[in-house]
C-alpha positions as a Markdown table, in Angstrom:
| # | Residue | x | y | z |
|---|---|---|---|---|
| 1 | Unk | -7.3 | 8.3 | -7.4 |
| 2 | Unk | -4.2 | 8.3 | -9.6 |
| 3 | Unk | -2.1 | 5.1 | -9.7 |
| 4 | Unk | 1.0 | 7.3 | -9.8 |
| 5 | Unk | 0.1 | 9.1 | -6.6 |
| 6 | Unk | 2.7 | 8.5 | -3.9 |
| 7 | Unk | 1.0 | 6.9 | -0.9 |
| 8 | Unk | 4.1 | 6.2 | 1.2 |
| 9 | Unk | 6.5 | 9.1 | 1.0 |
| 10 | Unk | 9.1 | 7.5 | 3.4 |
| 11 | Unk | 9.6 | 4.6 | 1.0 |
| 12 | Unk | 8.4 | 6.2 | -2.2 |
| 13 | Unk | 5.7 | 3.7 | -2.9 |
| 14 | Unk | 2.8 | 4.6 | -5.3 |
| 15 | Unk | -0.9 | 3.7 | -5.1 |
| 16 | Unk | -0.4 | 1.6 | -8.2 |
| 17 | Unk | 2.5 | -0.4 | -6.8 |
| 18 | Unk | 0.4 | -1.1 | -3.7 |
| 19 | Unk | -2.6 | -2.2 | -5.7 |
| 20 | Unk | -0.5 | -4.4 | -7.9 |
| 21 | Unk | 1.1 | -6.1 | -4.9 |
| 22 | Unk | -2.3 | -6.7 | -3.3 |
| 23 | Unk | -3.7 | -8.3 | -6.4 |
| 24 | Unk | -0.6 | -10.3 | -7.3 |
| 25 | Unk | 0.0 | -11.6 | -3.8 |
| 26 | Unk | -3.5 | -11.9 | -2.5 |
| 27 | Unk | -2.5 | -9.5 | 0.4 |
| 28 | Unk | -5.1 | -9.0 | 3.1 |
| 29 | Unk | -3.4 | -6.8 | 5.7 |
| 30 | Unk | -1.4 | -3.6 | 6.0 |
| 31 | Unk | 1.4 | -5.7 | 7.5 |
| 32 | Unk | 1.5 | -7.9 | 4.4 |
| 33 | Unk | 1.5 | -4.9 | 2.1 |
| 34 | Unk | 4.5 | -3.5 | 4.2 |
| 35 | Unk | 6.4 | -6.8 | 3.8 |
| 36 | Unk | 5.8 | -6.8 | 0.0 |
| 37 | Unk | 6.4 | -3.2 | -0.8 |
| 38 | Unk | 7.9 | -1.5 | 2.4 |
| 39 | Unk | 4.9 | 0.9 | 2.3 |
| 40 | Unk | 3.8 | 1.9 | 5.8 |
| 41 | Unk | 7.1 | 0.7 | 7.4 |
| 42 | Unk | 8.7 | 4.1 | 7.9 |
| 43 | Unk | 6.7 | 6.6 | 9.9 |
| 44 | Unk | 3.4 | 4.6 | 9.5 |
| 45 | Unk | 1.4 | 7.7 | 8.6 |
| 46 | Unk | 0.1 | 6.1 | 5.4 |
| 47 | Unk | -1.2 | 2.9 | 7.0 |
| 48 | Unk | -4.8 | 4.2 | 7.0 |
| 49 | Unk | -4.6 | 4.9 | 3.2 |
| 50 | Unk | -3.1 | 1.4 | 2.7 |
| 51 | Unk | -6.1 | 0.0 | 4.7 |
| 52 | Unk | -8.5 | 2.0 | 2.5 |
| 53 | Unk | -6.9 | 0.5 | -0.7 |
| 54 | Unk | -7.2 | -3.0 | 0.8 |
| 55 | Unk | -10.9 | -2.4 | 1.5 |
| 56 | Unk | -11.5 | -1.0 | -2.1 |
| 57 | Unk | -9.9 | -4.1 | -3.6 |
| 58 | Unk | -11.6 | -6.7 | -1.4 |
């Protein structure tokens, strides 16, 4: 997938921004990603994609 792809449309957060936050902060949960990037904190529709990214990077 493209790092420039918008994962969270509510908060305009890209896949690359999420991946960078996970790596830099050692994030392990969707909630931690939300705290760091605001992704998944709007409608919540992207939380499953955030979980997939977490699993890919673990």
